[in-house]
C-alpha positions in Angstrom: -21.3 -24.4 0.9 -24.2 -25.3 2.5 -26.9 -22.0 2.2 -25.5 -21.5 -1.6 -26.8 -25.1 -1.8 -29.8 -24.6 0.0 -30.3 -21.2 -2.4 -29.6 -23.6 -5.7 -31.3 -27.1 -5.4 -29.2 -28.9 -7.6 -26.0 -27.2 -7.6 -23.4 -30.3 -7.6 -25.3 -31.1 -11.0 -25.4 -26.9 -12.6 -22.1 -26.8 -11.9 -20.9 -30.0 -13.8 -23.5 -30.5 -16.6 -25.6 -27.4 -16.7 -26.1 -25.3 -20.1 -24.3 -22.0 -19.9 -28.2 -20.5 -19.3 -28.6 -22.1 -15.9 -24.9 -21.8 -15.1 -25.2 -17.9 -16.1 -28.4 -18.4 -13.3 -26.2 -19.7 -10.4 -23.1 -17.4 -11.2 -25.8 -15.0 -10.4 -27.4 -16.2 -7.1 -24.0 -17.5 -6.0 -22.8 -13.9 -6.1 -25.1 -11.6 -4.9 -24.9 -14.1 -2.2 -21.7 -13.8 -1.8 -21.2 -9.9 -2.4 -24.2 -10.1 0.5 -21.8 -12.2 3.4 -18.6 -11.0 2.4 -17.7 -9.2 5.3 -18.4 -11.5 7.7 -16.6 -14.6 5.8 -13.7 -16.7 6.7 -11.1 -17.3 4.4 -12.1 -21.4 3.9 -15.5 -20.0 2.9 -14.1 -17.4 0.1 -12.2 -19.8 -1.2 -15.7 -22.2 -1.5 -16.8 -19.3 -3.6 -14.0 -19.0 -5.2 -14.2 -22.2 -6.7 -18.1 -22.4 -8.0 -17.6 -18.7 -9.2 -15.0 -19.4 -11.2 -16.5 -21.9 -12.9 -20.1 -20.4 -13.2 -19.0 -16.2 -14.4 -17.6 -17.0 -17.5 -21.2 -18.2 -18.6 -22.8 -14.9 -17.3 -23.5 -12.0 -19.8 -21.0 -9.3 -20.3 -23.0 -6.7 -18.4 -23.2 -9.0 -15.6 -19.3 -9.8 -15.4 -18.6 -5.9 -15.6 -21.1 -4.9 -12.6 -19.4 -8.2 -10.8 -15.6 -6.5 -11.5 -16.8 -3.4 -10.3 -18.2 -4.6 -7.3 -15.2 -7.2 -6.5 -12.5 -4.1 -7.6 -13.8 -2.6 -4.1 -12.8 -5.5 -1.5 -9.8 -6.9 -0.1 -10.7 -10.5 0.6 -12.4 -11.2 -3.3 -12.0 -14.2 -4.3 -8.6 -14.6 -5.9 -9.1 -16.9 -8.1 -12.2 -15.4 -9.5 -10.7 -11.5 -9.7 -7.7 -12.7 -11.5 -9.5 -15.0 -14.5 -11.9 -11.4 -14.5 -8.8 -9.5 -15.0 -7.3 -11.3 -17.5 -10.3 -11.3 -20.1 -9.9 -9.2 -23.4 -13.2 -7.4 -22.4 -11.9 -4.3 -20.6 -15.1 -3.6 -19.3 -14.6 -6.6 -17.2 -11.1 -5.9 -16.3 -10.7 -2.4 -16.0 -12.0 -2.0 -12.9 -10.3 -4.5 -11.2 -7.0 -3.6 -13.6 -7.7 -0.1 -12.0 -8.1 -0.6 -8.2 -8.4 -4.5 -6.7 -6.3 -5.1 -3.7 -6.2 -8.9 -4.5 -4.0 -8.4 -7.5 -0.6 -9.1 -6.6 2.1 -7.1 -8.4 3.3 -10.5 -10.0 -0.5 -11.3 -11.4 0.0 -7.3 -12.4 3.0 -7.9 -14.5 1.6 -10.9 -16.5 -0.9 -9.1 -16.8 0.4 -6.4 -18.6 4.0 -8.1 -20.2 0.2 -9.6 -22.4 -2.9 -7.7 -22.7 -3.1 -4.7 -24.8 -3.8 -0.8 -24.2 -6.7 -0.8 -22.6 -5.4 -3.0 -19.7 -2.1 -0.8 -19.7 -3.8 2.1 -19.3 -6.3 1.1 -16.5 -3.2 -0.3 -14.6 -1.6 2.9 -15.1 -4.4 4.3 -12.8 -3.5 1.8 -9.8 -2.9 3.9 -6.3 0.8 2.5 -6.4 2.6 1.2 -9.5 5.4 -0.4 -9.0 9.5 -0.1 -10.7 9.1 -3.8 -12.2 5.2 -2.9 -13.1 6.1 0.9 -15.0 8.8 -0.6 -16.7 6.3 -2.9 -18.6 3.8 0.0 -19.1 6.0 2.6 -20.7 8.2 0.3 -23.0 4.8 -1.3 -24.4 2.7 1.3 -23.9 1.3 3.8 -26.2 1.8 7.7 -26.0 -1.9 8.4 -23.6 -0.4 5.1 -21.4 2.8 6.4 -20.7 1.4 9.6 -20.3 -1.0 8.7 -17.7 1.9 6.4 -15.7 4.1 9.3 -15.7 1.7 11.5 -13.8 0.7 9.2 -11.6 2.2 10.0 -8.5 2.0 6.6 -6.8 4.3 5.1 -10.0 7.9 4.3 -9.1 10.3 4.4 -11.9 13.5 2.9 -12.1 16.4 4.1 -14.0 15.2 2.2 -17.0 12.4 3.1 -16.3 13.2 7.1 -16.3 15.8 6.3 -19.4 13.1 5.1 -21.7 10.8 7.8 -20.3 13.2 10.3 -21.7 14.0 8.8 -24.2 9.9 9.2 -25.2 9.9 12.6 -24.1 11.8 13.7 -27.0 8.8 13.8 -29.5 6.2 14.8 -27.0 6.1 17.8 -25.3 3.6 16.8 -23.1 5.1 13.8 -21.7 8.1 15.9 -20.9 6.2 18.4 -18.8 5.0 15.8 -16.5 7.9 14.1 -15.5 9.8 16.8 -15.2 7.7 17.4 -12.7 7.7 14.6 -10.9 9.7 14.8 -7.5 11.6 12.0 -7.1 13.3 12.5 -10.6 17.0 12.5 -9.9 19.1 16.3 -11.0 21.1 13.9 -13.1 18.1 12.6 -15.0 16.0 16.1 -15.0 19.3 17.4 -16.9 18.7 14.8 -19.6 15.2 15.5 -19.7 15.4 19.1 -20.2 18.7 18.6 -22.9 16.3 16.3 -25.1 13.5 19.2 -25.4 13.0 22.5 -26.6 13.7 25.5 -25.8 9.6 26.3 -25.6 9.1 23.4 -23.1 11.9 24.1 -20.3 10.3 27.5 -19.8 7.0 26.0 -19.6 8.3 23.5 -17.1 10.2 26.2 -15.2 6.9 28.1 -15.3 4.3 25.6 -13.8 6.7 23.6 -11.1 7.8 24.8 -7.4 9.8 26.9 -6.7 12.3 24.7 -5.0 12.0 22.5 -8.6 11.9 26.0 -10.1 16.2 25.5 -8.6 16.8 22.5 -10.3 16.1 23.4 -13.2 18.3 26.5 -13.4 20.9 24.5 -12.3 20.5 21.9 -14.9 19.7 24.7 -17.9 23.2 26.0 -16.6 24.8 22.9 -17.1 23.2 22.2 -20.5 24.4 25.9 -21.5 27.3 25.4 -20.7 27.2 28.5 -18.3 28.9 28.4 -15.1 28.1 30.5 -12.1 29.4 32.5 -10.8 32.1 30.5 -8.8 35.6 32.3 -7.7 37.9 29.3 -6.6 39.8 29.6 -3.2 42.0 26.3 -4.2 45.6 26.3 -5.7 45.7 22.7 -7.5 49.0 23.6 -9.4 51.4 21.3 -5.9 47.7 19.3 -6.0 48.7 18.3 -9.5 52.3 17.7 -9.8 51.6 15.0 -6.5 48.9 13.4 -8.9 50.6 13.4 -11.6 53.7 11.8 -9.4 51.6 9.3 -7.9 50.5 8.2 -11.4 53.5 7.7 -13.3 54.4 5.5 -10.2 50.6 3.9 -10.4 49.6 4.9 -7.1 46.0 6.4 -8.4 44.0 4.4 -7.1 40.7 4.4 -4.7 42.7 4.2 -1.7 45.1 7.2 -2.2 41.7 9.4 -2.8 40.5 7.4 0.1 43.5 8.8 2.0 43.3 12.0 0.9 39.6 12.9 2.1 40.1 11.2 5.2 43.6 13.3 5.7 41.5 16.6 4.3 43.2 17.3 1.9 40.8 18.4 -1.1 43.0 19.9 -4.0 44.7 16.2 -3.8 41.5 15.1 -3.8 39.8 16.8 -6.8 43.3 16.2 -8.4 43.4 12.9 -8.2 39.2 12.4 -9.2 40.0 14.8 -12.7 42.9 12.1 -13.1 40.7 9.4 -13.0 37.8 10.9 -14.6 38.6 13.1 -17.2 37.1 16.0 -16.2 38.5 19.2 -15.6 39.8 20.3 -12.1 37.9 23.9 -12.5 34.6 22.1 -14.0 35.2 19.8 -11.2 35.8 22.0 -8.4 32.6 24.5 -8.8 30.8 20.6 -9.3 31.8 19.8 -5.6 31.5 23.3 -4.1 28.1 23.6 -4.7 24.9 22.3 -2.5 24.7 19.2 -4.2 26.2 15.9 -3.2 25.2 13.8 -6.5 29.1 15.1 -8.5 30.0 13.2 -5.4 27.8 10.2 -6.3 28.3 10.0 -9.7 32.4 10.2 -9.5 31.4 7.3 -7.3 29.4 5.4 -9.4 31.7 6.0 -12.4 34.8 5.1 -10.9 33.8 2.0 -9.2 34.2 3.7 -5.7 33.0 2.0 -2.5 30.9 3.9 -0.3 33.6 3.9 2.0 35.1 6.8 -0.4 32.2 8.4 -1.6 31.0 9.4 2.3 34.7 9.7 2.8 34.5 12.3 0.2 31.3 13.5 1.3 32.4 14.7 4.7 35.8 16.6 3.3 33.4 18.8 0.9 31.7 19.9 4.1 35.4 20.5 5.9 36.5 19.1 9.2 34.5 21.7 11.4 31.2 20.6 10.0 28.8 17.2 10.1 26.3 16.6 7.8 23.1 15.3 9.2 23.0 11.1 9.4 19.7 11.6 7.4 21.6 13.2 5.2 23.9 10.5 4.5 21.3 7.4 4.9 20.1 9.5 1.8 23.4 10.5 0.0 24.1 5.8 0.6 20.6 4.9 -1.1 20.6 7.4 -3.9 24.5 6.2 -4.6 23.0 2.1 -4.3 20.0 2.7 -6.9 22.6 4.8 -9.1 22.9 3.3 -12.2 26.9 2.7 -13.7 25.4 3.9 -17.2 23.8 7.0 -15.7 26.4 8.5 -13.8 28.7 7.7 -17.0 26.7 10.0 -19.0 26.8 12.5 -16.8 30.4 12.5 -16.6 31.1 12.7 -20.5 28.2 15.4 -20.8 31.4 17.2 -18.0 33.8 16.6 -19.9 32.9 18.0 -23.3 31.8 21.6 -20.5 34.5 24.7 -20.8 36.0 24.9 -17.8 34.2 27.4 -15.0 
C-alpha cells in the first residue's frame, strides 16, 4: 500500500483516529487510486485496498457511496468485503447497483440479504442476470407484487417446484403474474395445468395468444385436462383379461413395483396399465389415453406417486415406445432428470386431478 501512503500522508493515523471529514476525503482518494489501477492489481493488493476502504467508505457522503457502488458493481475483482458492506446498506441508492449485477456477491450473501432487507433490495436482486432456486424461493416468499412479477419475468431466474408452487398460488389473484409465469419455457406441463386451473378464462385466452406455437400446444393439452374433455382417442387395447389378472395378483398380495417392472419388460402393456390403475386409483381409460399421448410426463408422475425406482419408470417409458422403437438416449436422460426433480406432492396433486376426470 506504498502508493496510498505516499498519496495521503498520515494515512494510518487517519484510519485509526481521523475525524469523519478526513476519513471521507481519504476514502475518495483511495477509491480513485483503486479504480484507476483495478485491472492491474493482484489479489493481495486488492485485499489491502479492501481493508482500508472498508474502514473509510462508511464516512463518505451518500452520493459518493452510491457513485462508488455503481463503479464497483461492474468489476469482477472489486474488494469483496467492501462490496458486501455496501450491498447491505439500507440506502437502496448504494446497495441497488451491487445487488443488480455485482459478480463479487456470491449466492449465500445474496440469500442472506434477501432474507433480511426490504422490497427495494429484493427488487434489485430480481433483476440479476442469474438467480438461483434458493434465492428465488426467498424472493417469491418475501417479495411484494412488483418484486415477484420481476423475478417471474427474468429469463435467467431458476425456480424449484416449491418456488413455482408459490408463484402459482400468488398468480391466482394476479392476472399479470399468470401471464408472466405461463410464458416461461421451463414451467413443467403439470404446473402449467395447475396455473391455468386457478386462472380466469380471459387470462387463459390472453396467454394462448401471446405465447409461441409450441407453448400453445401445451396450453391446449392442459385445458383439455382441466375441462375434462378428452382428445379424440380410440384405444386399441382390450383390458378385460388384464384386469382379471391384476385382481388375482392383488388378492395374492403380488401387486408390487416388481410386478409392474415385470409387465413392462415383457411388453405386456395392458397388464402394466391395469396395475398402474389399481395402484393409483386412476381409471384405466384415462391412463390409457395419457400413456398413449406424445408426452412422458404421465409416466414420471405415476412413478413418483407410487414411489417407483428409476429402473421401473425407465422400463415403462420403453414399454410406451414399444419393442420396435427405441427412444434417443438424450430423451431418456431428460426424463431421468425430470423424474429426479419432480416433487411427490406435485405428482400427487396431478394424480388426484386425474381421478376426478371422466374416463375418455
